[in-house]
N, C-alpha and C positions, 0 to 999 in steps of 0.2 A: 504494500500500498503506500502510496506516496501523497503528502499533504504539503503542497507549495504554500510558502507564505505570501500573502497579499496585503497591499496597503489599505489600511483602513482610516476613517475619519479619527482625527486625534483632537481632543478639545484643548483649547488655549490653556496654557499653564496659568495658575495663579502666581502673579507676582506681586512682592510686597518689598519693603525696604531691606529685609533680612536675604531674600533670595534673588534681588534684581541683578547683582553682580553674575550670579550663577546663569540666570536666563539669557544675559547678555553675552557671556562667554560660549554658550551654546549655539547663538546666532553666529559667532565665529568660528565655529566647529571645534570647540575646545571644551574638555570635560574638567571639572576642577571641583575641589571641596575645601573645606577649612582643616587647618594643622594647628594644633595647639603649640603657642609660643614656650610653655613651661615644659610640659612633658613631652612635646614632640611627635605625639600620635595623631595621625589622621582620622577623620570621623565621618561618617554617613548617617544621617543626614546633615549637611551643612548648617552650624548653628554658632552665633557669636561667643558661647561659652563652652569649653571643653566639657564633655559629659564623664570623662574619666578623672580630671583634677579640678574642674571649673575654673581653669586658665584662660587667657585671652587668646583667641584663635586668628588667623590671617588666611586669606585665600591662596591656595597653591593648585597649580595645574597637575593632571593626573595622566598617565600614560595611555590610558583606554584600552589597555591589555589586561585579560583575566582569563578566568575559566569558569564554565558552568558549574555551581555548587548543586543546585537542584533546578529540575525543569518539569512543566507539565504543559501538555498540548491541550487548548480549550477549543472543543468543537461545537458544542451545543449552546454557548452563552451567547451567540449571535449569529448573523449570517456568514461572518468571515472567522475561520479559525485562526488561531494565534498561539504561540508559545510565551509563556510568562514563567520567568526564572529568576534565581537567586544568582548573580554573576558576582565573584569573588575577584577583585582587582589585584593586580600585581603589588600594589601598595598596601595590600591587606584589609581593605574594607569591602563590605559585601552590600549590593544593591537590589532591590526588586525593581526588575525590569522586563522588556520584551526581547525575544531573539528573533530576527527578521531576515529577508533576503536569503531563505534557503529552503530545503526540504525540511519541514517540521517533523517528519518522522524519522529523520537521521540524527537528531540532535541527543547528545549523550553527556551524563556527568563527567566532568573532569574535561570536556572539550574546550579547546582554546577559542578565545572570542575576541573582537576588538570593538570598539565603539562606533556607532554611525548615528546620524541625525536625522530624523523624519519630521516633516513641515507639520506644524499644529495649526489650527483655526487661528486667524489674527497674525500670522506670520512667525511665531514662536517655532523653536525647534526643540524635539524631544530627544533625549539621548537614548538610544537602544544598542543593541549588540548583534553583531552577525559573525558566524563561524570564520576564522582565519584559514 
């Protein structure tokens, strides 16, 4: 069986003062998160205070490379099948995301992926991943 991924409509991201830098970076084709100035740990979801030590954080670019930690292909949630996955980036953080531009039935835990960006309503770009 083969289930090719198809583009589907994506809602515009909710942008606020805390996430504006992130969404602006995605429009430039960059994936970033915040890194703690005190303990040096990156974290996801980006927030101004470190969830590990409550230290101040700063924006940092990410490689956009990682592997599938967990994946599920959703076929009945709507008219278009899609893969929802946890992707662990090489920097150590894990994101809930979609895997796109591939045969969804060939996705496997441990498979290497790289970030790609899909257009959303209103001109925003949503980071997703595709197999390398």
